[in-house]
N, C-alpha and C positions, 0 to 999 in steps of 0.2 A: 504493500500500500504506500502511495506517495506521501511524502511529508506535507503537512498542512502549513508549516512555516519553515523558513530558511533564513540564513544570513545573506544580506546583499552587500557586495563590495564593488565600488566603482572608483578607479584611480585614473587620473589624467597625468601622464608623465611628460614633463616639458623641459625646455632649457630654463636656466635660472630665472625665477620669477622676481618681480620688483619687491624688494624686502619691505618697504614701508606699506605696500598695499596688501601683503600676504595675509595678515589677520582678517582684513575686510573681505578678501576673496574667499577665504576658508568659510567664514560665517555665511556669506551669500550663497555659496555652492551648497552648503548643508541646508540652509533655509529653503532654497529653491527646490531641492529634492523632497524635503518634508512637505512642502506645499503641494507638489505634484502627487505624492502618495496620498495625501488627504483628499485631493480632488478625485483621485481614482478610487477612493474608498478602500484602500489597502491598509489594514491595521499592521502595527509593528511594535517592537519593543524598544530597547535602548538604542540611541543613535550616537555614534562617535564620528567626529571629523578629524582629519589629519591635514597638516600643511607643512611642507618643507621646501627648501629652495627649488627642488625639481619635481614637485608633485603636489596635487590636491586630491584628497580622497575622502570618501564617506562610507562608513560601515553601519548597516542597519540590521540589528538582531531581530529575530522572530518576525520576519516579514511574511505576511500572508501570501501564499504562492498563487492564489486565484481569487478573483473577486467573488463575493457571495452572489448567488442568484437573486434576482430582484423581481418581485411581483409588480406588474405594471398594468395600468388601466388607461385605455385611450377612448375618448369620447368622440363619436362621429357626428353625422348630420342628424337633425331632428327627424323623428319618425315620419312626420307629415311631409317632409321633403324627401325622405328616403324611399317612399313608395308612392306609386301613382294611384289613381282612383280605383283601379282594378286590383290593387294589392301587389303589383309587380315592382321589383326593385328598380329604382332609377339609377342613372349614371353616377349620381353622388354616392349611393349606397354601394354600388359595385366598385367604384374607385377607392372608397374607404376600406372595403374588404380586401382588395388587392394590396393596398399599402400595409395591411396587417398580416399579409401572407395567408389569407383564409378566404372563405366564401361567405356570402351574405347570410345563408341559412344557419351559420354557426355563431353569428353575432348575437349579443344579448341586448335587452332593452333596459335602459336606465331611466327610472322614474324620478323626476325632480319637481319641485313646486312650480317650475316654469314650463313643464311639459315632459314628454318622453323623448329619449335620444337613443340612437344606436351606440353600442359600446362593445369594446373588445377587451377581454382580460386574458393575460398570459404571463409567461415567465421569461424574463430576460436573463439569459445564461451569462454568468460572470466570465470575464476573459482571464486567461492565464497572465500572471504578473510578468512573465518573461516577454510577452508581447507588448506590454504597456511601458515597461521600464526604459527602453531606448528613447522614446519621445519625452518621458519625464526628465531623464538626464540631459538630453539635448536642450530642452526648454530651460533648465536651470543654467546650463552653460551659456546660452544665448542671453540670459538676463543678468549675467555677472556685471558688476559695476566697473567696466573697462572703458576709460575715456577714449582711448585710441587703440584700435585693434590692428594687428599686423598679419600679412600673408607671408608664406614661406614656400619654397619649392615651386612646383607647377600647379599645385592644387588651388582650390577656391576657398578653403577653410580660413577663418580668421580667429585669432585669439591673442591674448596678451603677450605670449611668447610661443615659438614653434612647439608643436606637440610631437613627441617621438613614440609614445606607446600609450595604450589604453588597456586597463584591466577591468573586466566586467564579469563578475561571478555572482550566481545565486546558489548559495551552498557550494556544492562541487560541480555545478553545471555552468558551462560557459554561456553567457547571454549573447546570442548572435546580434551584432550591431556594428555599424561603422560610425565613429564619432570623430569629427575634425579630420575627415579623410583617412582615418586610421582604423583598420579592422580590430575589433576588440579581441583580446587574448587573455591568457592567464600568466603571462610573464611580466614581472616587474623588474626594476633595476636597483641595484644597491649603490653604495658609495662609489663615486667616480674612480677613486684610487684604491680603496681597500677591497672593494668587491664589484668590479665593473661588469662581471658576467651576469647573464640573465638569471633570474630566480623564478622557478616555476612554483605557482601556488596551487596546491591540490584542493584547497577549500577556502572559502571567503573568511573563515574564522582564523586562518593562519597568518593573516596579513602583517599585523604589527610585530608579532614575535619573529616571523621569518625575516623581516627587514632588519630587526634588531640583531638577531643571532647570525644570519647569513650575510646580510648586506651592510652591516655597520651603519645603519641609518635609524635614528630615532624619529619616526614619522609624526608623532604627536607633538604639536606646537607647545601645548601646555607642559608636557613632561620635559621637553627639551629646555623650555624656559626655566623650569624649576631646577633642572640639573645645572644650568649655567649659573643661576642665582646662588644656589648653595655652594657651588665650586668657587665662585668669586669671593663670597663672604669667608669661606674657609681659608683661602690663600691669604686674605688680608689679615685674618685673626692670627695666623701663624707668624705674621710680621708685627703683631701687637698693634695692628692698625684697623681702620674701618674703611671698607670700600664704598665709594660714592656710586650708588647704583641708580641711575636715572631710568624710570620705567620705560620711557620711549626708546632710549638707547638699548635697554634690555630686550625689548620687542624686536628692534632692528637687528641686533646681533643674533637673536634666536632665528630670525628669518634668513640669515646669511649662512648658517652652518647646519649640516645634517648629523654630524657626530662631534658634539662640542667637547673640547679639551681646554679648560681654563689654564692659563700659564702666567706666572709672575715674571715681570721684567723690571729693569731699573734704568735710571738716567742720571746724568751728571748733577749732583746736588747744587752746583753753581746756578742752575736754571731757576732755583727756588727764589732768587732775587727778583724775578719777574712776578707781577701780581698773579696770584693763584688762579683768578678767574680766567686769565689768558691761557695759562697752562692747561686748565681743565677744558676750556673750549677747544684747544688744539688736540688734546688727547681724545675727547669725546667726539668732536665734530669731524676731524680729519681721519683719525685712526680707529675710531670705534673702540677705544680702550676705556677701562674703568680706573679712574684715579684712586689713590689711597691716602686717607688722612690719618695722622697719628693721634695718640691719646691726648696730646696737648691741643688738638684742634687744627694743627698746621699740616699742610700738605707734605707727604713723604716723597722722596725721589724714587717712587715705585709706580708701576702700573700693572694692570691685569688685562691680558688679551685673551681671546677665545679662538683657538685654532680649530680648523675643520678637518683635522687629521691627527691620528694617534701616531706620532712620529717615533721611529726607532732611534732618532738622535734629537731629543727635545732641546738640547743645548744649542743646536744649530738654528732651530726655530726661534728660540728666545733671542739669540744674538741677532738674527735677522730683523726681528721686531725692534730691538734696541737701536739698530742702525737706522731704521726707518724713522723712528721718533725723534732722533737727534736733530736732523735739519728742520723739522717742524718746530721744535722748541727753540732752536737757534733763530728761526724767523721771528718768533714771538719776542725773543730777547732783543733782536735788532730793532723791531718796531718800538719797543719800550724805550730803548736808548735814543732812537732818532726823534720820536715824538716829543720827548721832554726838552729837546734843544730849542723848541719854539713855544713860547708861552701860549696858553689857551686863549687868552684875550686877543692875541695877534691873529687868531684864526677867524675872528668875527667877520672880517671883510670877505673871507672866502665864501660865506653864506650868500653873498650877493649874486654869485654865479650858479646857485642851486635853486631850481624852480620848486616851490611847494605845490602850487597849482596855478595853471596859466592865468586865470582870472584873478587869483588872490595874491599873485606875486611870488617873490623869492622867499627862501627861508629867513633871509635877513629882514624882509618886510614883516613876516610873521613874528619873528623875535621882537621887533620893535613894538608891535601891537601887544604881545603877551607881556612884555616888560612894563608897558604903560598900565595895562589892566591889573597886573600883579601889584604894582605900586599903589594903585587906587585901593585895592582890597586890603593891603597892609594898613594903610591909613584908616580905612573904615573899621578895621578890627582892632585899632589902637596899638599897632605893632610898628616897630622901626621898619620903614620901607626900604632902607638902603640895602640890607643883605638880600631881601627878596628880589629887588630890581637887579642887583648884581648877578644873582643866580640866574635870573631870566635871560640876561644878555649872554651869559656863558653856557647856558643849558645845552645848546646844540653845536657848540664849537668843536666837540670831539668827533663830529661826523666826518671832518676832514682829516682825521689822523690815520696813519698807516694801520694801527691796531684795529680800529673800528672798521676800516675798509676791509680788512681780512676777516674780522669777526663781528658782523653787524649786531649780534646779540649782546655785545659788550657796551653798546652806547649807553651813556649815563654812568656805567660802572667805571669806564676809563676816564670819563670826564671828571669824576670825583678824584681819582688818583692824580690826574694832571693838575687839577685845581689845587690840591693840597701841596703838590710839588712846587707850584708857582707861588705858594704862600697865601693863597686865598683863605679867608676865615672858614672854620669848620662848618658853620651854619650854611655858608654859600656852597661849599663842596658837597655837603650832605643833601642839600636841596636839588642839586644837579642830578644826583643819583635817584632821589626819591620821587621826583616829579613824574617819572614814568609809571609809578605804581598807582593802583593795581593794574598789572598788565594782563592778568588772566583771573578766572574765577577762583576764589579761595586765597589769592595773594592779599597780604595786608595792605592797608592804605599807608601813605607817608607817615613816618613817626614824628617828624618835626613840624612846627607851625609854618616855617618857611617852605618846606617841601609841599605841604598841603595847599598853601596859597598859590604856589607856582603850578601845581597840578591842576587846580581849579581854573586858573587863568588860561592855561594851555588848552584844556579841553573846551572851555567856553568859546575861545577863539575858533577852534576847529569846527565845532558844531554850528556856530553862528555863520561862519564863512561858507561851509559846504552847503548848508541849507539855503543860504542867500543866493547861491548860484544855481540852485535847483537840482543838485545831485543828491536827492533824498534816497535813502536805502529802500529798495523794493525787492520783495521776495527774499532770495538768498544772496542777492547782490548788495554788497556793502564794502566797496573797495577802500574806503577811508576808515573802516572799522568804527563807524559812528555809534553802533549799538554798544560796543564795548566801552567807548569813550563816555557815552551817556551814563552807563551804569557805574563806571569808575568815578565819574563826577558826583553822582548822587551818593554813592557809598562814602566818598571822602567828606562830603558835607554832613552826612548823618552820623557815621561812625566817628568822625572827627569833632562832632558836636559844634559845628560852625553855623551860627544862626544868620545865614546870608539869604537875601532876597534873590533867588536864582533867576527869576524872570527879569528882574531889573538888571542883574549882571549881564544876562544875555543881550538885553537891549543896549547896554553900554558897549559890549563886544561888537555888536552890529554897527554901531556908530563909527568904530575905528577901522572898519573895512575900507578897501579902496573906493575912491569916488565913483559913483555910478552904481555901486553894489549896495552901499550903506543905505540907500534910499528905501530899500525894501525891508519892512519890519518883519523879522522872523522870530522875535523873542517868544511870543505866545506859542507858535508852532513847535519850536524847539523844546520849550518847557513841557508841552504836552507829550512830545516824543520821549523826553527824559522820564516823565511820570510813568509812562507805559512800561519802561524798562524795569521799573520797580516791582511789577507784578511777580515776575519769577523770583526776584530777590526775597520777597516776603513769603511766597509759597514755600520756598525752601525752609523757612522758619515756622511753617505750620499756620500761617495767617492766610485765610481763604479770600476768595474774590469778593464776597459780600461785604466783609469788613473793609477791604481796600476801596471798594466802590462807595461805601458810606462816607469815607474821608475825601475821596476824589470828587464827590459831588460838590464840595465847598471849595475845592481847588486852592489850597494854601500855596502861597508863592514861595515859601521857604521850605525846602525838603526836610530840615530838622523839625520844623513845626509839624509837617505832615506826619513824620515818624511819631512824634509825641502824641498827636491826636489818635493815631492808629493804635498805639499801645493802650491808650486810655479807653478806646472803644472796645478793644479785646477784653479788657478787664471788666468794663461795664456790661458787656454781653453776657457775663456769667452771673450777674446779680438777679434776684427774683423780679425786680421791677422792670428789667430791660424789655422783656417780651411784650408786656402790656403797653409800655410807653412807645415801643416801636410800632405796635399795631395802631395805637392812638394817633401817632404822627402820620402813619400811612392814611388813616381815615381823614385826618385834618387836610392832608395834601390833596386827597380826592375832592373834598368839599370845596376847597379854595380854587381848585382848577375848574370846577364846574360852574362856579358862580360867575355871572356876567356883569354884576354891578360893582362899582368901585368899593374897595374895602378901606376904611379909615386906617391911618397909620397909628393912631392912639386910641386907647379904650376910654370911653366916657364913663367914669365911675358912677355918675348919677343915674345911668340907665341900667345898672346892675341891680335888679329888683328881687330876683329869685334867690333863695338861700344858697343853692348849689353854685350859681355864678358869682355871688358875692364871695363865697368861700374860695373859689378858684382865683378870682381877682386878687384877694388878699394874699393867697399863696404865691401868686406870680410876683407881687410886689416884694414879699419876703425873699423869694428865691433870687430875684434880680439883685437884691442887696448882697446876697452871699456870692453870687456869680461873678460880679464885676471885679473884685480884687483877685479872684482865682484866675480869671481869664487874663488879667493884666500880668500875672506871673507865669502864664502858660501852664497853669496847673489844671490840665484838662481832666484828669482823673477826679480831682476834687470838685471840678465844675459839674461833671456828670453825676457825681455823688449827690450834689445839691439838687440837681434836676430830678433825681430819683424820687425826691420827696413830693413831686407833683403827681405821682401815680394815683393816690386816693382821690384828691380833688378832681383830677381829670376824669377818672372812672365815674365818679358821682355826677360830674357835669353831663357826660354823655348819657347816663341813665335817666336823669331828671329833666334835662333841658332840650327843648326843640330849637335847634339852631336857626332853622329857616322860619322864623316867626312871621306872622302876617304884618305886624307893624314894621315898616321899612327901617326906622331908626333903631329899633331894638335888634332887628335882624343884622343890620350892618355892624352894630356894636358887638354882637356875639361873634360875627365873622372876624372882627378886629381882635377879639380875645383869642380866637384860634390862631390867627396870624402871629400874635405875640408869642404864643407857646412855640409855634414852629420856628420863629425867629430866634428864640433862646437856644433851642437845640442846634440850629444851623450855625450858631457861633462856634460850634465844635465839629459837628458832622451831621449828615442826614441819617438820623437813627432809624428812620423808616426802612432803611436798607439792611439793617442788622439781621443776621441769620436767626431763624427760630431755634429755640433750644430743643 
């Protein structure tokens, strides 16, 4: 009796795949096959994916070898159309019967409330998996995220790299198929040097073990990554150091090797006179090495490389890597020596020849705008403007240095080193480095006041300028990284507790733009863009959209103020009075929206006749007295606490008072009372939007 389930194995053997894209290709290939199996209604067990420099593979355990038979029902023409007046079948009935592979006399009648219909019931026999799998795999391959495909040889197949072999097994059975112009077989390939001969796979279950034992290939990306990580850490510990393992570099190295062999190397300790960031960039970026830091926190003259071969003479491999790293570090040392011969401030004029954006001018133009804006901010915040302005003028001068030209990721970092070498104050040098922060999600904001002010001015100028010339981000296109700039700006203002009117600041930044551009006011548009960037920021902190929208409705101009209101609303949403007051505010909003007559701005106390409205009027007067000093201190939590005391008089008011009274004066006065309640809450947020408990 045939097996009901078997293991599926599909391997695509290629020339070396692009290392940075390998994890993405692995996931997409696996997901595409799973999607195909689901659409084909083939059940399965555990799924494993494999990715190495010369292969992508998927192994599916317990795959159903045949689709289950399926009961089907087809509805044909209505009975009154299927037969003529004499009861003979019409062409419609005969055509339907032929399409079902039967005759009219075998068809059933389906009675429905809308009449009787001809129907056919049958069983659709499930197809063998071996017939379905080639199209499933081909579909997954065609959907892989490959920006630019290539052809090879004389065939018409296209892929990210030339394909040399295909393994396609269902259990011990070869699946007949041709993929990428290559007939499927059961022969895989091992390591190029350790095991270049073909490896015959008797069964799909043998794949990973056969490659490991016969082919000297660890096909699992995750297992290979763990092996490299553990080996690198172990070698560093043996030298009483700690390896610097960047996750992205670890992924890239994993994608470059099939049989990883971590190996320790060393370099001339004299190179440690160069800033460590430059040495680290050289080792990681150029050579894909892992640097090692000592127990004292300083870089050691060591590195760890990962060979793709288990050499019989490892000393030769080590020596070769040490020879390769020396000229790289020598270049960094040369740049360090040469760059310091010219003061950073002397490089300011170089920025006149570097275009920031055609309509917005050069980097020198941008620097002038940022310096002016940063100086204004420092004065506004009661801070000495001189170091902030000085840092603004010097902030981009390191872009013309040899070191940053070779290692662009060191901009700001080298600027700080060169500024300190030139004798600039520490506050100036630190601000040059810090104004780039936060560069990515999770990075801290600038630590110093000067760094924060410069970061704010820099981002405000960029946002105002790019919006003013109409290059607003759309879809996934954001060439100036404005989304990241906006969130960094908001985070700096909020986490740095800087009570700045951002909309006003953006307006000032727009005024400084080149003539002809400054005429377009973009402050409101840019501020709205910045506010929307905060949604994800708060969602990560567990603050939902309803709370966010409650504060957004009153649109505070200061992000720190927005933040404080939001935290107060989150706290208020948890008190017993919140839900009732939110519902009351929603009701008030509906009443005021529907009324067509003008509502007075003030309540006439003489028209409050009923006990319930007198009580509410008195409560409002008392609450306003409590509210004003708390709002003046931005104590929004205390203000909402005071407003919570309105719950009982508001509930009583709606229970006992007819707002839309017949007397126009009384009616308008009662509407004014509701408008006053709404206005008090809108001093903080639109509480009608708060989530129900």
